[in-house]
N, C-alpha and C positions, 0 to 999 in steps of 0.2 A: 648664669650659671646654675646648677642643679647643687643645692646645699645637701648632703650627706651627711645630716643632722642626725646623732646619735644611732650609726649604724650599729647592728647589734650583731654578735658571733652566733651565725646560724647554720648549725651543720644538716645535711639532708642526709637522711640513713632509709636505708631499705627495708621492707620487713615484709616477713610471707605474705603477708596481705595487700600491699600498696607497692606499686612503683613509684618511684621519688619523680614527682615534676616540677618544674619551675613555675609556679602561680604568681601573677600581678595583679593585684586590688588596685583599683582608682576609685579615691572619692576625695573630697577637697579636705575632707575632717579626717582625723583619725581618734579611733577606729570606726565611730557610727556605728552603721548598721550590721558591719561586717566583724565586730568584734569577736563574736562567738565564733562565725566562720574561720576566723585568723587562727583561734587558740586549738581548732580541730585540725586546721589544715598541718599546722606542726606537728600535733600529735600522730599525726597520719603519715609524718615523716618526709614532709613535702618542703620545697625550698621557697618559701613566701616572702615575696618584698611587697611592700607597701607604700605607694605614691601619693603624697600629699601636701598641703599646703600649712595647715595648721594642726598642732596636736595637744597643747595646751601639758605637754610634760606626760602624757600617756606612754605608756611603753607594753609590749605583749613579748615575753621571753622568748626569744626563735625566730622573730618576725624583724626582717630589714624594713626600717622606716626611712624613706628617703623624703626629706621635706624641700620642695622649691621656696628658691629664694631671691632675693634682688627683682628680677625682671620679671622672673617666673612666680614671683611668692604673694603671698594675700594682700598685704600692704599695697603694693603696686597695682594688683586688681581692683583695689576697693577707691585709690586714687585715681584710677583712668576709667569708672565706670558709673552709672547713676540708676541704673534699673538692673534686674533680676535675669531678663536677658541680654542687656549688656555684658552683665557680667558671665553668662552662658559662654557666651562668643568670645569674648576676652580670654576667657579661661580655657575653652579649646585650644587657642593658639600657645597659650602658656604649655599645657599639657602634650600638644604636637613637638614642641620644641623639647620639652624635656624627655619624651619618649625618642623623638630622633637620637639625643647623646645617649642615652641608654644603649639603643641600638650600635651607636658607633663603637660603644665599650664592648661588643661583642654578647650582649644581653640579649637572647631569644626567649620570651615565655611560650610553655606549652597549653597554658591555660590564662585567660584575663579575665575578672570579673570585675564588671564597671557598674556604677550606680550613674544610670543613664540620664537624669536629670539635672546634672551640673556642666555637662559639654566635656567631661575629662577623657571620654574614649570614642572621639571621631576620626580620629586619625587611626586608628588600630587598623580597620582593613587593608589601608595602605601601607603599614609598618610591618606587621606579623599577618599577612592574609592566610596562613596557615594554622596559626594559633587557634585554641576552641575559644572564641569570645562569647561570653555569657552575659547578657544584662540585664540588671537587677532594675525594676521598675517600681516606683514608690508611687508616684500621680502623675497622671494626666490632666491637664487643665481644659475644661469645658464649662459652660455656659448652662448648660443643661442639666449638669451634675444637682444632686438635690442640695450641695452645700451652699450654693448661691441662692435656691429659693429657701432655706433656712435661715440664711441672715435677712433675708427681708421683712421675717419676725423677729430679728432680733434688736436689743435696744442699742447694742454697738457691731452695727455689721462691720464685716472684716472682706470677705469674698462678696465682692458685687458683682451683679450682670452686669455684661460690658453691652452697649449699644452698636458695637461695630463689628461689621463679619470677621474682622481680621484686625489683628493689632502687633504692633512689634514686643508685645508682652506677653501673654499667656500664648497665643497663638503663634508668635515666634519660638516659645519655648517648646511647645509641642512641636514646631518642623524640627528643631535641634533634637530631641528627644526620639523621634521618628527614624531622622537620618542614619542614628545610630544603632537602634533596633531594628532596621533593615539590614546593617551589616552583622549583626548577631547571630550566632548558630544556635544558641537557646535564649529563650526570653523570660524571666521570674519574677514572679509579683507574692509578697508574703500575704495575703488575704484575698478573697472571693470579690469584697468590695472594691478593692482597688483594683486586681484583673477588671472587673465589670467595668471600670471608668475608661477603659482604652477603646479604640476605632476596632470594628470587627476583623479586619484583618489582621491585625496585631495580637487581640485577643486570642484566636484561633492558634496562635504559635503558643501563648503563654502559659505555663505551668505557676501553680499556686502552692508554694512550698514555705510555710509558717517559718517565721524567724526562730520561734521556739524557744523556752526558757527553761533554766535547770530545775525541774520540779523537785527531784531529789533535796534540794538545796531549800527550797522553800515550804515546802510541804511539812505538814505537822500532824498528830492526833489531832481531832478535832475534841476540843474539852468540854466542860457543863457550860451552859450560860453563865455570861458574866454575873456575877452577885456582889461585886466591889460597890462601895461608897462613890468611885467615880466612872463615871461612862466616857469613854475618848471616842468622840465624832471627828472622825482624821478624813483628811483631803491631801492626797499628793500629787503632784505636777512636778515637770520640769522647769517651767516656766509659769510665771502668776500673770495669765492672759485671756482674752475674749474667749479664744479657738476651745480654750480648756474650760469655760464656763466658770471661771475665776469671781469674775465681779458678782455672777448671779447666785453662786454660792455663798458670797460676803453679804448680799443684801437679803437672806434667808435665815440668817443667823438671830437677828434679835426677837422674833418670834418662838422660836426653839427654845432660846436659851430663858425667856420669859417663863416659860412653861414648866420648863424642865431643869431644876436648880443643879440635879447631879451629874449633867452634861457639862463636859470641858471639851473645846475644840481644838485640835492641833493640826498644823498645816504644815507639810514639808514642801521643800523645793523652793528654786531660786525667783527671787524677783527681777524676771526679766520675760521678754517678748522672744519667741522664736517663731511664730508663723504669722506674723503682719497683725496689722492693727494699732491705732494710735493710743499712744499713751495719753493717759487722762492729765488735768490741768497741774496733779499733786508731782508728776514728772514718773509716777510708775503705779501700774496697779497695786503693788505692795503698800505703796505710801498713800494712795488711796484708801486703801483697805483699814491702814491702822488709824488713819484719822477718822473714817467711818465710826468704827467699833468705839472709839475713844469718845465721841459724841455722844455715843448711844449708849456709856457706861459699861460697856462689855469688855473691854481692852484686855481686862484680868483675867477672862475667860477663854481666851483665844491665845494660844501659844505659837509664834511662828518659830518653826525648828531650823528653818534653813536645808541645805544640801546635807541629807542623812549619808556614813559610809554604809555599806553594803549589807553587813553585819546589822548595823542600829536600824537602817531601813527594815529590815525583815523582823527582827524583834518589835518593833513600833507596829507593823500591820498585824504581828499578834497581839498585842494589846487592844488593838482596835475594837470598839464596841459594836461601830459600824462605819464602814467606809463609804466615801463620795468617790464616785469617780466621773468628769462631766468631759465630754466634748463635743464640739460640733460635727456633721458627717464627713470626715476628712479622716487622718490616718490614725488608726488607734494606737495607744501606747502600749510598751511593755508592761508597765505598772497595773494594767487591766488584769492581765493573765497573772502575776505576780501576786496580787491581793487575792485573786481567786485561789492561787496553790497555797496562800497562807490559811485560807479556810475564812476570809474575812465576811463578815454579812454586807453585801453590796447594794447602794443605791446607783444606780447609772443611768447617764443618757437614752433616753429610748431614740436610738439613731443606728441606721446600718451597719456601722463597722462596730458597734458594741453588741447588735444584735446575732451577727454570726459567732459570737462567745457567749453571750448570755440573755436568755430570755426569761419572761417573766415567771417561767418557774424554778430559775434557779436564782432569782434577785429582784429587787424592785426598779422598774423601768419608770423614767419620768422625763416630762418634756422642761427642760431648765428654764426655760423662756418664760414658762408660766408661773406667776408669784402665787406661793403655797406650796409648791410641789416638794420640798423639804420637809416640812410641819407634819403635811399630811402620812408622809411616810415614817416618820419617826413616832407618829401616832399609834399607826398600826402596829408598828415593833413593839410598844409598850402592851399596846392591849393585847399582844397573841406572842408572847414570848415562846412559845413551840416553834413558832417559824424560824427562830434564831439557829436553832440546829439543825432543823431540817434543809434549808436555803443553803448555810454551808457548807454541810455535807456534800450536796448536789453541786455545787461550784468547786467544790476540790476535786470532786470525780470527774467532772466534764474537762477540767483543765488538763488531765492526764494525757489526752489524745495532743498537747501541744508539746511534748518535751523534747528538750532540745536533741536528743539521741536520734528521734524519728526525723529531726527536721534534715541533722547530719547525713543519714542514710540516703534522703532523697537529692541532697544536695550532692552526694558520692557518685550517684547514679548520671548525673548531669555531667560532673568533672570526668570521672573516668570512663569517658564516651568511647 
């Protein structure tokens, strides 16, 4: 059965600008990439329903959050599958059953927004052929992507090149994504880099609409150079893992902290793996880092802050003397744009998803696989403090193009077709 977990009271109101529509959003996790879209749709007066399997207590006022449970739930999915491909196949059957129940209860959406990487929307064309179906594409798995070649130079490779022409792993996941995209009226990807991974036939149909961030919330007047006794070197991440360059960052700290006694390192984020890769012998990369830093006698100069509230996170970025953002050539984090909007001085990985937003004209780009990358950039900053202000200003100006309001206007043109 479908569990109506936390069904919220949601009125649908017409206004002079928008015709009220029923919008259905599909993603296993609530609200995932669709948080800002859901907020905006409710503000526009639409009737929004979100079908998920996990939510961890998150809510959005005005959104009907329906959580699949029992045979259709997350726990049953995990118990019945052993790979990402198996999960997508099994989940597609779960969502088909849930959507059939919605239809049996006389629910008919005008618009359906589905994240196509999970198998949630494979039944849409059969159930609601007249609904406007929007497919959101996060990633296309291919062995020719620079992600696999980048990994070949990594100490801890995650995405390895497959010797097989096709396997029920990445190839199977792509097949499911393709099947859903073929039945979508509109295809959207959040960056040009992600769009570039798609096959040419799908790429031609794909529109790039940035997810966007609330610039007005994060932006501030650029201050004078930090002349306090403590300089905070910050690193932020959703999860401490190889894909986000966490171990490479930790390995750089002994040489930096040995030379610059006024630097204190602050790390924000959870000790978890979100994008794959093996755990170290210590059980997690966070535990590995704590052990490594303690053995180096540096644990007192590195602070692990955990997950910060939105307000504390913004203030933390404001206090940053230099912010480090690392990633393999995969999906860029929202935190990259948020740090730019906060006016942080940025040291970031020199990879395609980062270069779409930042160049060496606005920040310091590095190959974080090469030892000494952080020490060299910190030395540059110390030798030329004037660059501190100019780069921060350029970043803050460039990020204006990615304001959430601009993204919403582009989404509106797709939804109100």
